[in-house]
N, C-alpha and C positions, 0 to 999 in steps of 0.2 A: 965340284959340280959344274963350274963354268967350262972346264976342259971337256967333260962328257957331253955337254950341250953343243960345244963347237964341233966335237967329233961326230955327233949325230947329225948336225946340220949340214955337214959336207956331203951327205948322201941324199939330201932332200932337195926337191921332191923325189920320192921313190915310188915307182909304179910297179904294181904286181897284180897278177891274175892267177887264180887257181880254184880247184874244186873245194867245196865246203865238206869237211868230214866230221864225224862225231868226235867230240873232245872228251873231257873228263866228266862232263855232266854236272859240274858244280856251279857254272855261271848262272844259270837260271835257278837251280834248286837251292843252293846255299847263299848266293850273293844277290839274287834278284836282278842280275845283269846278264842277260843271255849273250853268248858270244858265238861268232862263226869262226871255226878253226880251219887253218890250212893243214894239208898233209905234211908229213916229214919231208917229202921231196921238195915242196914249195919252201918250207922253212929253211932247208939246207941251201936253197938258191939265193937267199939273202946274203949280202956281204958278210963274211965271217967276222969282221971287226966292227960291224955296226953296233953301237952301244946298246945294251939291254936297257929297257925302260918303258915309259909310257909316252906314246905319241898320239897325234891326232891328224885327221885328214878327211877324205871323202870316200864313200863306198857305194857300190851298186851291185845288186844281186841279179844275175842273168842280164836281161835287157831292161831292167826296171829303173825306177827313179834313182837319182843320186842323193845320198843322205850324208849328214855329218857322222863322223865315227871317232872313237877313241880306241887305241890298240895297245896291247902289251906284247913286247918282244922279250923273251927270256925264260927263266926257270921258275918264276913264281915262288920266291923263297918261303912264303907262308905255308905253301903246300909241299915244299921240298921236292919239286919235280926233278927227275933225273934226265929228262930230255927237254931241249929248248923248244918253246912253242911260240906261235904267233896267233894271238886271239884278238878278234875284232868285235867290238861292241858297236853295232850300228844304232845311232840315236833315232830310232823309229820303232813303231810297234808293228810287228808282222803277225798276220793271222795264223800262220803255220810255219813249221820248220822248213828249211830249204837245203837239207843235206843233198849233195850231188849236184847242186847248182854251181855255176861259176861266179865267184866273188871277185870283183875288180876293185882295187883300192889305189888311192894315191895318198901317200903319207906326206904331209906338208909341214909338220912342226913337232917339236919335242917338249914334253911337259916336265918329266922328272926321271931320275934313275929308279931302278927296281929296288925295293927294300922289303924287309920283313916287318911284320906287325905283331903286336902282343896279343891281339884278340881278333876274332872275326868281325866284331863291331868296328874296330878301328880300321880294318881293311875296307869294309863296306863304306865307311865315312870317307876314306881317301879316294875310293873309286868314284863316289858321288862328286867329290871336289874336282877330280880329273875330268869328269863328264862336263861339269859346268865350265871349267877352264877351256876345254875343247870347243864348246859352243861359243864362248866369247871370242876366242881366237879365230874361229872359222867365219865369223861375221866381218872380219877385217878384209879390206879390198885385196891385199896380197894373197890371201887364201881363197877368197871367192873366185878370183880369176882362174884358179886351177880346177874349179868344180866340174866343168863340163868338157874341157879339152880332151882328156885321156879317155873318157868313157865313150866317145864317139869314134875312136880309132879302131880299125880292124884288128883282130886278135894278134897278128904277127908284128904289129907296129909299135911295140913297147920300147921306149928308149930311156935308160937310166944313165946316170953319170958314169 
Protein backbone atom coordinates (compact mmCIF):
# COMPACT_ATOMS: atom_id res chain seq x y z
CA UNK A 1 0.00 0.00 0.00
CA UNK A 2 2.75 2.43 0.95
CA UNK A 3 4.40 1.93 -2.46
CA UNK A 4 1.16 2.64 -4.31
CA UNK A 5 0.63 5.78 -2.24
CA UNK A 6 4.14 7.03 -3.00
CA UNK A 7 3.68 6.23 -6.70
CA UNK A 8 0.38 8.14 -6.74
CA UNK A 9 1.75 11.13 -4.86
CA UNK A 10 4.53 11.75 -7.37
CA UNK A 11 1.86 12.85 -9.88
CA UNK A 12 0.09 15.18 -7.48
CA UNK A 13 -1.20 17.74 -7.69
CA UNK A 14 -2.65 16.66 -11.03
CA UNK A 15 -4.73 19.09 -13.07
CA UNK A 16 -7.30 18.10 -15.66
CA UNK A 17 -10.17 19.59 -17.66
CA UNK A 18 -12.63 17.81 -19.89
CA UNK A 19 -16.22 17.49 -20.97
CA UNK A 20 -18.64 15.61 -18.73
CA UNK A 21 -20.11 12.58 -20.55
CA UNK A 22 -22.75 10.02 -19.60
CA UNK A 23 -21.30 7.18 -17.57
CA UNK A 24 -22.78 3.84 -16.59
CA UNK A 25 -25.67 5.49 -14.75
CA UNK A 26 -25.09 3.57 -11.53
CA UNK A 27 -23.49 6.31 -9.39
CA UNK A 28 -26.79 8.02 -8.62
CA UNK A 29 -29.11 5.09 -9.21
CA UNK A 30 -27.36 2.24 -7.35
CA UNK A 31 -24.91 3.98 -5.08
CA UNK A 32 -26.61 7.26 -4.20
CA UNK A 33 -23.36 8.99 -5.14
CA UNK A 34 -23.67 10.84 -8.46
CA UNK A 35 -20.48 11.05 -10.50
CA UNK A 36 -19.26 13.20 -13.35
CA UNK A 37 -17.44 11.09 -15.93
CA UNK A 38 -14.68 12.09 -18.31
CA UNK A 39 -14.58 10.83 -21.90
CA UNK A 40 -12.25 7.98 -22.91
CA UNK A 41 -9.99 10.57 -24.58
CA UNK A 42 -9.53 12.46 -21.28
CA UNK A 43 -9.04 9.20 -19.35
CA UNK A 44 -6.34 8.15 -21.82
CA UNK A 45 -4.54 11.49 -21.28
CA UNK A 46 -3.84 10.58 -17.63
CA UNK A 47 -0.33 9.19 -17.02
CA UNK A 48 -0.47 5.49 -17.95
CA UNK A 49 1.27 4.46 -14.73
CA UNK A 50 -0.76 6.58 -12.30
CA UNK A 51 -1.99 4.04 -9.75
CA UNK A 52 -5.65 3.14 -9.85
CA UNK A 53 -7.53 4.00 -6.71
CA UNK A 54 -9.47 6.63 -4.82
CA UNK A 55 -8.21 10.21 -4.76
CA UNK A 56 -9.48 13.58 -3.53
CA UNK A 57 -9.16 17.21 -4.53
CA UNK A 58 -11.12 20.13 -5.90
CA UNK A 59 -13.60 20.40 -8.77
CA UNK A 60 -15.52 23.06 -10.65
CA UNK A 61 -18.20 22.72 -13.33
CA UNK A 62 -18.06 25.37 -16.05
CA UNK A 63 -17.22 28.66 -14.38
CA UNK A 64 -19.00 27.66 -11.19
CA UNK A 65 -17.86 27.46 -7.60
CA UNK A 66 -15.01 25.21 -6.52
CA UNK A 67 -16.09 22.21 -4.40
CA UNK A 68 -14.43 19.31 -2.61
CA UNK A 69 -14.42 16.08 -4.59
CA UNK A 70 -13.48 12.43 -4.36
CA UNK A 71 -12.51 10.56 -7.52
CA UNK A 72 -12.02 7.00 -8.70
CA UNK A 73 -9.41 6.09 -11.31
CA UNK A 74 -9.58 2.52 -12.54
CA UNK A 75 -11.74 -0.40 -13.54
CA UNK A 76 -14.15 -0.55 -10.59
CA UNK A 77 -13.63 -4.25 -9.77
CA UNK A 78 -17.07 -4.63 -8.16
CA UNK A 79 -18.63 -3.88 -11.56
CA UNK A 80 -15.89 -5.62 -13.59
CA UNK A 81 -15.43 -2.70 -16.01
CA UNK A 82 -13.44 -3.53 -19.12
CA UNK A 83 -12.42 0.09 -19.74
CA UNK A 84 -10.57 2.32 -17.32
CA UNK A 85 -12.67 5.23 -16.10
CA UNK A 86 -12.21 8.44 -14.15
CA UNK A 87 -15.33 9.20 -12.11
CA UNK A 88 -15.59 12.35 -9.99
CA UNK A 89 -18.05 12.75 -7.13
CA UNK A 90 -18.35 16.45 -6.37
CA UNK A 91 -19.26 16.96 -2.72
CA UNK A 92 -22.12 19.33 -3.44
CA UNK A 93 -25.77 19.03 -4.41
CA UNK A 94 -26.52 20.17 -7.96
CA UNK A 95 -30.06 20.93 -9.09
CA UNK A 96 -29.60 19.27 -12.48
CA UNK A 97 -27.22 17.17 -14.57
CA UNK A 98 -24.36 18.93 -16.30
CA UNK A 99 -23.52 16.66 -19.24
CA UNK A 100 -21.59 18.56 -21.89
CA UNK A 101 -20.18 21.07 -19.37
CA UNK A 102 -16.43 21.38 -18.76
CA UNK A 103 -15.30 19.80 -15.50
CA UNK A 104 -12.04 21.13 -14.07
CA UNK A 105 -10.33 19.14 -11.33
CA UNK A 106 -7.15 19.24 -9.31
CA UNK A 107 -6.26 15.96 -7.60
CA UNK A 108 -4.38 16.73 -4.40
CA UNK A 109 -4.27 13.45 -2.47
CA UNK A 110 -4.63 9.66 -2.48
CA UNK A 111 -6.93 7.70 -0.15
CA UNK A 112 -6.59 4.02 -1.09
CA UNK A 113 -6.12 1.51 -3.86
CA UNK A 114 -8.98 0.08 -5.87
CA UNK A 115 -10.50 -3.09 -4.45
CA UNK A 116 -13.41 -5.43 -4.90
CA UNK A 117 -16.27 -5.69 -2.42
CA UNK A 118 -18.44 -8.63 -1.35
CA UNK A 119 -21.67 -6.67 -1.55
CA UNK A 120 -23.19 -3.43 -2.74
CA UNK A 121 -23.65 -2.41 0.91
CA UNK A 122 -19.93 -2.73 1.71
CA UNK A 123 -19.07 -0.78 -1.45
CA UNK A 124 -21.46 2.02 -0.46
CA UNK A 125 -20.02 2.05 3.07
CA UNK A 126 -16.47 2.36 1.69
CA UNK A 127 -17.54 5.19 -0.62
CA UNK A 128 -19.09 7.06 2.33
CA UNK A 129 -15.84 6.61 4.31
CA UNK A 130 -13.82 7.86 1.30
CA UNK A 131 -16.02 10.97 1.10
CA UNK A 132 -15.53 11.71 4.80
CA UNK A 133 -11.76 11.21 4.50
CA UNK A 134 -11.67 13.57 1.49
CA UNK A 135 -13.57 16.23 3.46
CA UNK A 136 -11.11 15.95 6.39
CA UNK A 137 -8.03 16.09 4.19
CA UNK A 138 -9.26 18.99 2.08
CA UNK A 139 -9.70 21.13 5.19
CA UNK A 140 -5.92 20.96 5.78
CA UNK A 141 -3.89 24.06 4.76
CA UNK A 142 -1.75 22.18 2.21
CA UNK A 143 -4.88 21.24 0.25
CA UNK A 144 -6.83 24.47 0.80
CA UNK A 145 -4.05 26.45 -0.89
CA UNK A 146 -4.72 24.57 -4.16
CA UNK A 147 -8.44 25.29 -4.09
CA UNK A 148 -8.49 28.37 -6.28
CA UNK A 149 -5.17 28.59 -8.14
CA UNK A 150 -5.96 26.28 -11.07
CA UNK A 151 -9.56 27.28 -11.53
CA UNK A 152 -8.68 30.86 -12.41
CA UNK A 153 -6.18 29.92 -15.15
CA UNK A 154 -7.07 30.26 -18.84
CA UNK A 155 -7.87 26.90 -20.42
CA UNK A 156 -4.51 26.46 -22.19
CA UNK A 157 -2.44 27.09 -19.05
CA UNK A 158 -2.57 23.65 -17.38
CA UNK A 159 0.78 22.44 -16.07
CA UNK A 160 1.29 18.97 -14.61
CA UNK A 161 4.49 17.38 -13.38
